[in-house]
FILUM-14438 format. One record per residue (C-alpha): residue number from 1; x, z, y. Coordinates in pm, whole numbers, plus 50000, padded with zeros to 5 digits. Example, Ala and Ser with C-alpha at 12.3 -4.5 7.8 and 13.67 -1.06 7.14 Angstrom:
// residues 2
   i     x     z     y
   1 51230 50780 49550
   2 51367 50714 49894
END
This chain:
// residues 689
   i     x     z     y
   1 33448 13396 28329
   2 33447 13117 28573
   3 33797 13023 28736
   4 33731 13080 29095
   5 33856 12725 29187
   6 33549 12541 28993
   7 33307 12764 29200
   8 33263 12460 29450
   9 33148 12260 29137
  10 32831 12499 29152
  11 32716 12490 29464
  12 32354 12307 29548
  13 32305 12027 29713
  14 32045 11866 29906
  15 31884 11546 29829
  16 31614 11443 30095
  17 31337 11714 29980
  18 31516 11827 29678
  19 31805 12043 29625
  20 32008 12046 29300
  21 32160 12372 29153
  22 32479 12192 29104
  23 32718 11889 29121
  24 32673 11790 28818
  25 32484 11478 28800
  26 32412 11255 28491
  27 32344 10904 28621
  28 32076 10685 28484
  29 32187 10513 28152
  30 32066 10353 27854
  31 32024 10535 27513
  32 31877 10282 27268
  33 31594 10500 27260
  34 31382 10450 27522
  35 31004 10400 27556
  36 30980 10319 27160
  37 31136 10644 27085
  38 30991 10885 27411
  39 31044 11202 27207
  40 31376 11182 27127
  41 31451 11047 27453
  42 31277 11333 27614
  43 31502 11574 27319
  44 31820 11408 27452
  45 31786 11434 27830
  46 31643 11773 27785
  47 31944 11897 27585
  48 32157 11762 27879
  49 31963 11998 28130
  50 32023 12279 27872
  51 32398 12183 27864
  52 32415 12256 28260
  53 32350 11890 28442
  54 32193 11982 28768
  55 32027 11605 28782
  56 31930 11407 28441
  57 31833 11054 28490
  58 31591 10808 28249
  59 31792 10467 28157
  60 31648 10168 28313
  61 31292 10178 28379
  62 31066 09814 28389
  63 30805 09827 28689
  64 30641 09545 28502
  65 30553 09327 28223
  66 30779 09053 28380
  67 31099 09227 28397
  68 31041 09308 28032
  69 31353 09344 27822
  70 31277 09338 27468
  71 31450 09366 27239
  72 31638 09611 27407
  73 31428 09961 27393
  74 31442 10039 27807
  75 31229 10271 27955
  76 30868 10112 28094
  77 30648 10209 28322
  78 30415 09925 28364
  79 30120 10083 28429
  80 29968 10414 28411
  81 29966 10428 28010
  82 30317 10499 28037
  83 30347 10865 28255
  84 30267 11059 27951
  85 30586 10920 27767
  86 30766 10946 28035
  87 30619 11329 28135
  88 30782 11407 27831
  89 31136 11368 27986
  90 31061 11534 28312
  91 30895 11788 28184
  92 31229 11893 27903
  93 31460 11853 28168
  94 31272 12075 28430
  95 31255 12387 28166
  96 31612 12445 28254
  97 31590 12437 28585
  98 31720 12042 28651
  99 31573 11776 28873
 100 31456 11451 28679
 101 31569 11078 28823
 102 31400 10756 28718
 103 31582 10445 28773
 104 31317 10165 28845
 105 31452 09816 28791
 106 31319 09443 28774
 107 31526 09239 28606
 108 31491 08968 28774
 109 31704 08637 28593
 110 31822 08984 28386
 111 31450 08964 28205
 112 31351 08739 27959
 113 31004 08821 27884
 114 31032 08782 27537
 115 30756 08991 27463
 116 30511 08971 27777
 117 30595 08557 27826
 118 30569 08594 28152
 119 30787 08333 28343
 120 31128 08497 28479
 121 31154 08529 28894
 122 31436 08469 29079
 123 31534 08453 29455
 124 31552 08082 29334
 125 31509 07840 29111
 126 31786 07904 28788
 127 31827 07991 28453
 128 31764 08315 28353
 129 32090 08540 28247
 130 32126 08566 27855
 131 32142 08219 27624
 132 31755 08180 27584
 133 31700 07783 27657
 134 31422 07811 27959
 135 31442 07914 28354
 136 31340 08173 28610
 137 31110 08014 28908
 138 31153 08097 29273
 139 30905 08331 29447
 140 30742 08274 29726
 141 30673 08494 29970
 142 30343 08583 29829
 143 30533 08666 29481
 144 30774 08875 29686
 145 30506 09090 29860
 146 30360 09116 29507
 147 30719 09236 29394
 148 30752 09516 29680
 149 30376 09623 29571
 150 30487 09664 29190
 151 30769 09857 29299
 152 30534 10081 29513
 153 30306 10122 29267
 154 30552 10226 28971
 155 30737 10500 29219
 156 30401 10655 29244
 157 30389 10622 28877
 158 30704 10810 28850
 159 30566 11058 29072
 160 30288 11135 28923
 161 30522 11174 28563
 162 30728 11489 28755
 163 31048 11301 28859
 164 31199 11405 29173
 165 31451 11157 29242
 166 31341 10804 29212
 167 31582 10479 29248
 168 31612 10166 29444
 169 31863 09994 29233
 170 32070 09674 29314
 171 32371 09690 29051
 172 32531 09563 28730
 173 32370 09173 28829
 174 32101 09317 28635
 175 31828 09336 28853
 176 31610 09144 29131
 177 31717 09332 29425
 178 32118 09261 29381
 179 31979 08893 29284
 180 31832 08859 29627
 181 32149 08986 29806
 182 32423 08782 29610
 183 32489 08439 29766
 184 32545 08316 29418
 185 32209 08365 29311
 186 32010 08320 29652
 187 31946 08007 29780
 188 31655 08075 29982
 189 31648 07852 30361
 190 31391 08141 30501
 191 31387 08483 30607
 192 31530 08640 30236
 193 31812 08389 30227
 194 32131 08274 30378
 195 32237 08502 30617
 196 32335 08873 30484
 197 32102 09033 30688
 198 31823 08793 30552
 199 31926 08849 30168
 200 31961 09202 30251
 201 31598 09212 30424
 202 31420 09267 30069
 203 31633 09582 29973
 204 31571 09724 30284
 205 31241 09720 30266
 206 31154 09803 29883
 207 31378 10124 30048
 208 31152 10158 30318
 209 30866 10087 30065
 210 30980 10364 29856
 211 31034 10599 30091
 212 30657 10598 30302
 213 30480 10619 29947
 214 30696 10915 29749
 215 30948 11043 30004
 216 30753 11365 30115
 217 30834 11531 29843
 218 31081 11273 29579
 219 31391 11213 29691
 220 31518 10853 29703
 221 31813 10692 29545
 222 31989 10350 29569
 223 32236 10256 29302
 224 32458 09999 29450
 225 32764 09802 29304
 226 33004 09807 29570
 227 33238 09533 29378
 228 33214 09298 29100
 229 33571 09246 29035
 230 33508 08883 29145
 231 33744 08824 29461
 232 33517 08601 29683
 233 33253 08495 29431
 234 33090 08858 29456
 235 33048 09152 29617
 236 33427 09323 29721
 237 33375 09700 29839
 238 33573 09654 30155
 239 33342 09298 30274
 240 32994 09299 30153
 241 33016 09622 29999
 242 33051 09809 30324
 243 32854 09591 30458
 244 32532 09710 30261
 245 32605 10022 30326
 246 32679 10060 30670
 247 32342 09870 30739
 248 32152 10084 30537
 249 32389 10397 30575
 250 32111 10704 30616
 251 31803 10536 30471
 252 31855 10656 30092
 253 31861 11011 30039
 254 32110 10956 29841
 255 32390 10687 29732
 256 32517 10630 29375
 257 32790 10361 29383
 258 32958 10226 29058
 259 33100 09842 29022
 260 32976 09557 28832
 261 32885 09449 28595
 262 32838 09678 28295
 263 33173 09577 28111
 264 33346 09678 28435
 265 33128 10013 28502
 266 33152 10132 28159
 267 33506 10018 28046
 268 33678 10136 27734
 269 33985 10379 27721
 270 34164 10091 27584
 271 34144 09941 27948
 272 34079 10160 28218
 273 34154 10565 28278
 274 34002 10855 28390
 275 33880 10746 28756
 276 33930 10375 28723
 277 33650 10332 28971
 278 33796 10523 29262
 279 33971 10255 29468
 280 33639 10100 29519
 281 33409 10403 29607
 282 33666 10580 29796
 283 33501 10456 30133
 284 33119 10539 30074
 285 33157 10850 30224
 286 33318 10808 30576
 287 33026 10577 30634
 288 32698 10763 30526
 289 32602 11116 30642
 290 32397 11140 30299
 291 32530 11245 29958
 292 32704 11030 29719
 293 32750 11064 29323
 294 33008 10854 29143
 295 33123 10785 28813
 296 33502 10717 28636
 297 33434 10899 28272
 298 33536 11236 28434
 299 33620 11468 28186
 300 33887 11712 28389
 301 33751 11988 28615
 302 34072 11959 28842
 303 33968 11635 28894
 304 33601 11701 28949
 305 33738 11955 29207
 306 33960 11709 29381
 307 33721 11461 29432
 308 33461 11689 29617
 309 33766 11852 29802
 310 33880 11533 29949
 311 33541 11377 30052
 312 33504 11122 29778
 313 33207 11238 29655
 314 32924 11524 29673
 315 32822 11462 29316
 316 33039 11445 28985
 317 32818 11146 28823
 318 32865 11077 28432
 319 32728 10915 28141
 320 32948 10880 27861
 321 33089 11264 27907
 322 32741 11386 27948
 323 32703 11218 27603
 324 33036 11316 27420
 325 32950 11643 27557
 326 32592 11761 27703
 327 32701 12111 27756
 328 33022 12019 28008
 329 32892 12173 28254
 330 32822 12532 28108
 331 33129 12552 27933
 332 33337 12504 28268
 333 33087 12758 28415
 334 33189 13005 28140
 335 33574 12930 28169
 336 33542 12749 27808
 337 33732 12455 27920
 338 33932 12420 27613
 339 33626 12377 27422
 340 33494 12044 27593
 341 33420 11807 27349
 342 33585 11473 27589
 343 33471 11117 27590
 344 33693 10933 27434
 345 33622 10600 27631
 346 33514 10427 27298
 347 33189 10267 27446
 348 33038 10363 27025
 349 32768 10501 27251
 350 32705 10181 27464
 351 32638 09963 27123
 352 32327 10118 27069
 353 32114 09968 27391
 354 32351 09641 27279
 355 32209 09626 26956
 356 31857 09791 27010
 357 31932 10126 26817
 358 31938 10515 26882
 359 32309 10544 27053
 360 32506 10718 26812
 361 32859 10905 26999
 362 33201 10955 26783
 363 33266 11278 26950
 364 32908 11383 26966
 365 32769 11352 26576
 366 32435 11528 26722
 367 32327 11271 26977
 368 32046 11040 26902
 369 31947 11319 26621
 370 31787 11632 26910
 371 31438 11529 26789
 372 31420 11341 26493
 373 31647 11595 26287
 374 31614 11897 26558
 375 31978 11861 26525
 376 32156 12068 26891
 377 32495 12011 26946
 378 32603 12355 27027
 379 32392 12549 26769
 380 32413 12550 26343
 381 32182 12776 26136
 382 32394 13078 26039
 383 32405 13148 25695
 384 32288 13485 25532
 385 32604 13442 25216
 386 32901 13250 25356
 387 33008 13028 25114
 388 33364 12880 25027
 389 33436 12534 25099
 390 33754 12333 24934
 391 33815 12000 25213
 392 34015 11713 25042
 393 34113 11529 25347
 394 34178 11588 25714
 395 34063 11346 25903
 396 33757 11295 26132
 397 33464 11336 25825
 398 33656 11644 25694
 399 33761 11791 26054
 400 33381 11787 26128
 401 33302 11924 25799
 402 33541 12218 25841
 403 33450 12295 26182
 404 33069 12279 26121
 405 33098 12471 25791
 406 33311 12739 26022
 407 33030 12761 26294
 408 32771 12791 26034
 409 32948 13101 25864
 410 33115 12957 25602
 411 33509 13022 25443
 412 33672 12681 25468
 413 34025 12602 25286
 414 34126 12239 25486
 415 34426 12071 25262
 416 34600 11742 25331
 417 34838 11560 25155
 418 35016 11406 25468
 419 35188 11590 25723
 420 34980 11561 26021
 421 34622 11584 26081
 422 34382 11388 26179
 423 34383 11076 25944
 424 34311 10745 26070
 425 34244 10917 26404
 426 34585 11018 26446
 427 34716 10649 26288
 428 34492 10446 26522
 429 34552 10670 26844
 430 34899 10536 26847
 431 34794 10202 26842
 432 34790 10059 27186
 433 34498 10164 27458
 434 34384 10417 27201
 435 34567 10708 27290
 436 34256 10907 27362
 437 34069 10874 27028
 438 34328 11150 26947
 439 34090 11402 27098
 440 33858 11338 26806
 441 34102 11539 26619
 442 34241 11761 26893
 443 33893 11932 26978
 444 33832 11965 26588
 445 34143 12120 26514
 446 34168 12379 26832
 447 33834 12497 26672
 448 33948 12561 26355
 449 34271 12724 26514
 450 34021 12981 26677
 451 33889 13147 26353
 452 34043 13356 26081
 453 33796 13237 25809
 454 33995 12871 25808
 455 34332 12808 25603
 456 34464 12518 25684
 457 34756 12316 25500
 458 34936 11994 25533
 459 35132 11825 25288
 460 34915 11945 25001
 461 34825 11685 24773
 462 34601 11782 24508
 463 34503 11610 24200
 464 34157 11648 23993
 465 34327 11941 23789
 466 34402 12130 24056
 467 34034 12107 24164
 468 33945 12206 23869
 469 34195 12487 23845
 470 34130 12671 24190
 471 33787 12746 24073
 472 33674 12771 24484
 473 33283 12722 24386
 474 33242 12364 24667
 475 33456 12094 24672
 476 33417 11841 24946
 477 33612 11503 24912
 478 33717 11328 25252
 479 34008 11144 25129
 480 33938 10818 25380
 481 33951 10438 25254
 482 34254 10204 25274
 483 34294 09878 25411
 484 34270 09583 25143
 485 34516 09341 25125
 486 34314 09088 24857
 487 34138 08895 25146
 488 33809 09059 25058
 489 33561 09071 25341
 490 33275 08891 25537
 491 33417 08550 25443
 492 33590 08592 25137
 493 33359 08806 24912
 494 33591 08807 24561
 495 33988 08865 24573
 496 34228 08596 24673
 497 34438 08529 24369
 498 34690 08256 24578
 499 34771 08547 24837
 500 35158 08608 24826
 501 35157 08982 24806
 502 35575 09004 24905
 503 35458 08811 25298
 504 35170 09042 25326
 505 35097 09345 25532
 506 34774 09518 25614
 507 34641 09820 25858
 508 34796 10062 25682
 509 35116 09923 25661
 510 35173 09802 26002
 511 35091 10172 26130
 512 35313 10296 25907
 513 35582 10086 26078
 514 35638 09850 25816
 515 35573 09542 26057
 516 35868 09670 26301
 517 36056 09737 26011
 518 36061 09391 25905
 519 36326 09158 26011
 520 36213 08828 25925
 521 36190 08580 26216
 522 35905 08337 26147
 523 35507 08357 26248
 524 35281 08654 26206
 525 34956 08559 26116
 526 34648 08771 26191
 527 34365 08704 26001
 528 34089 08902 26134
 529 33778 08944 25914
 530 33694 09290 26039
 531 33537 09143 26393
 532 33602 09459 26561
 533 33904 09590 26742
 534 34198 09618 26461
 535 34279 09286 26452
 536 34358 09261 26830
 537 34523 09567 26854
 538 34755 09445 26552
 539 34771 09155 26743
 540 34944 09315 27020
 541 35186 09520 26817
 542 35315 09220 26664
 543 35398 09063 26992
 544 35602 09408 27043
 545 35840 09204 26784
 546 35930 08890 26956
 547 35826 08686 26693
 548 35494 08389 26770
 549 35213 08584 26652
 550 34869 08320 26534
 551 34521 08551 26543
 552 34289 08373 26306
 553 33941 08474 26353
 554 33644 08430 26099
 555 33372 08395 26418
 556 33395 08207 26726
 557 33509 08433 26919
 558 33805 08688 26879
 559 33691 09028 26825
 560 33340 08925 26805
 561 33167 09296 26743
 562 33304 09403 27077
 563 33032 09204 27277
 564 32851 09600 27179
 565 33124 09743 27311
 566 33170 09543 27662
 567 33522 09502 27513
 568 33543 09137 27403
 569 33611 08961 27701
 570 33852 09194 27820
 571 34031 09149 27450
 572 34046 08756 27434
 573 34179 08757 27766
 574 34454 09029 27672
 575 34566 08786 27395
 576 34555 08460 27568
 577 34770 08630 27820
 578 35020 08763 27552
 579 35061 08382 27464
 580 34910 08453 27118
 581 34794 08157 26929
 582 34404 08210 26874
 583 34248 07953 26588
 584 33866 08061 26508
 585 33614 07976 26292
 586 33845 07980 26004
 587 33877 08127 25677
 588 34214 08134 25468
 589 34230 07839 25189
 590 34552 07917 25007
 591 34910 08073 25066
 592 35202 07916 24921
 593 35549 08039 25059
 594 35554 08016 25409
 595 35274 07847 25463
 596 34935 07917 25526
 597 34619 07716 25407
 598 34315 07749 25634
 599 33966 07601 25624
 600 33713 07532 25975
 601 33396 07687 25902
 602 33201 07376 25993
 603 33401 07094 25910
 604 33612 07230 25594
 605 33878 07061 25753
 606 34223 07202 25630
 607 34483 07276 25861
 608 34838 07382 25755
 609 35048 07680 25984
 610 35362 07831 25925
 611 35312 08169 25847
 612 35639 08399 25711
 613 35382 08755 25756
 614 35020 08750 25704
 615 34865 09055 25820
 616 34497 09067 25640
 617 34199 09250 25867
 618 33929 09258 25631
 619 33800 09544 25475
 620 33842 09855 25328
 621 33790 10035 25020
 622 33693 10410 24948
 623 34020 10632 24883
 624 33761 10815 24586
 625 34014 10825 24266
 626 33954 11226 24307
 627 33551 11188 24278
 628 33585 10913 23981
 629 33823 11101 23786
 630 33618 11473 23881
 631 33252 11284 23799
 632 33438 11236 23422
 633 33421 11603 23396
 634 33106 11707 23553
 635 33029 11928 23224
 636 33325 12105 23272
 637 33269 12206 23663
 638 33035 12498 23593
 639 33281 12666 23384
 640 33532 12627 23608
 641 33357 12783 23906
 642 33246 12480 24044
 643 32862 12416 24170
 644 32905 12092 24389
 645 33158 11803 24482
 646 33033 11595 24763
 647 33175 11288 24894
 648 33208 11247 25265
 649 33284 11017 25535
 650 33512 10696 25487
 651 33547 10828 25090
 652 33174 10786 25102
 653 33135 10440 25260
 654 33376 10282 25492
 655 33282 10213 25833
 656 33334 10362 26268
 657 33536 10660 26279
 658 33196 10798 26466
 659 32984 10720 26122
 660 33231 10922 25949
 661 33234 11246 26197
 662 32873 11190 26151
 663 32881 11191 25785
 664 33069 11493 25805
 665 32853 11718 26008
 666 32531 11569 25783
 667 32658 11738 25492
 668 32703 12086 25694
 669 32331 12026 25805
 670 32169 11900 25479
 671 32319 12241 25285
 672 32269 12497 25499
 673 31954 12360 25666
 674 31827 12254 25340
 675 31720 11912 25521
 676 31661 11635 25255
 677 31826 11279 25385
 678 31483 11274 25590
 679 31398 11230 25969
 680 31072 11246 26167
 681 30957 10882 26252
 682 30802 10801 26566
 683 30649 10512 26446
 684 30396 10672 26214
 685 30233 10857 26516
 686 30096 10495 26619
 687 29727 10454 26526
 688 29627 10235 26233
 689 29355 09991 26229
END
């Protein structure tokens, strides 16, 4: 039963000629699927409509080959041949009574055109925005007129594809329209450059063109970055952002407002909390009479109601929360607030687009698998005859396996040797900035605590003999992995025999408090060959000791893989502001007494640095001793009543928390739905010569 205070969230909102069924709006977001995987894309979006999102949007959709974003898997609407793929998505959304929105885009200098090989275009001559060694050409007036026609043509195709809301997009420093608005990109001296009104001209024209072309039945939305967090070097919400909205206040049917660039708009929970965009977007409703949607990684229905009541937003926008829980609106409607799978703000979903691959989610292991594996985020096939499972290890994979087994109708015993649930999630959530990661543990523990057929035991260290003697038919080993202390990783593929083990700590040691207990006074050196978040958060812990901290990276930048989660620049800035000495592109060479020798990966020049405590962040090794011991006794399993013994998560393959969660989920799907480790492939549907 829904609490009446949330009724306001389920009111319809009129957007031009269309009307939403509620105030929940999945704003455009990338998926890593796009034009290459249209069935997967459509199914993923359709499930959100099923889960109650009143508006479901595409990702950015290229309007012309001169906006080719290859190798990224975005949407494409280059010509009529792209209409059927996009109609799959609009049909899937309409099937559940929701509106389908499409975000049309021309990337300008952000489109390198690696596939089409057309010259990138720009308001003015200049380099493209990535590292490709070529430039964009300045558009003349004929080019501008042609671009306007491209946008009109794409809008008409979008209407044929069944979309209800069509975007004019000027945000994230990724679009040609925004490049015309920005003085740093637009150096023109004609009527499309110079003054604010001139730089606004093309944006205004494209909005008018789109309304004239399709506005009779389709709503026209504008997505605008009102602030770029660059001070006077970019848009400021109180100046340029306000000026644009005042100038165009009631021309579109909807304002979708955010901050730019993408790394600002989609900040991780490590650096920004729920609602962080509110100070920048709060002014918009006071200027326009048209509905406004905005984002802030909102998962709290109380916060959503507050935003509506104080006239900040008309529609609650979401990208990442809609990925973590596609059924968030329905759960609020049904009064199941505790059942909401809240986004943890880790941006593993974002990494899919940045690695040109279907996205994954730490909280939702089914995302990206809806079509190819037929996984549903809320449903698992029920068993006809319940079985009993003993899961050893209550970390992310063990918790996910246990909760999914319960959902499928089985009986579960979950045992962990420690005195807390969550495994690495619990430990890592205590590190600086990672507190919201504990939601991975909390949601699953809550699920298990609601049912009578889940037995939960802490402080239960089990041996292989114990497991054999219990006679439980199915044993699942989710015993995790441990950080190595021998230096083995990407740079050093074999153990380093010269390491002084008395002066070495691993991330496990630091998370256990050993660094803070260390009474040493000399420098702490962190060698990061893991290349993601762990080395940098441990550096923040090390600074709290008051000792000198040196951060050595095997890559040219700190936490290099975090480029994929949009965090790299913030991480490196944070360490620099903490006065941590950073040495990049080096590997370990020797370790004697309190001296550490490192060598440059390019010149091999040796550098000696003082090091009293060395923290190695290199790689992990599975805690699979139970597996190895049970494997040697496999011939006794049947006599002991054991049918299966399975490894999952980090015990099988150390990796991301998201991978551990999916490993636990995939195990249950394979058992209960008799799925082999296969999936449907869209590339097999293409004709072959």
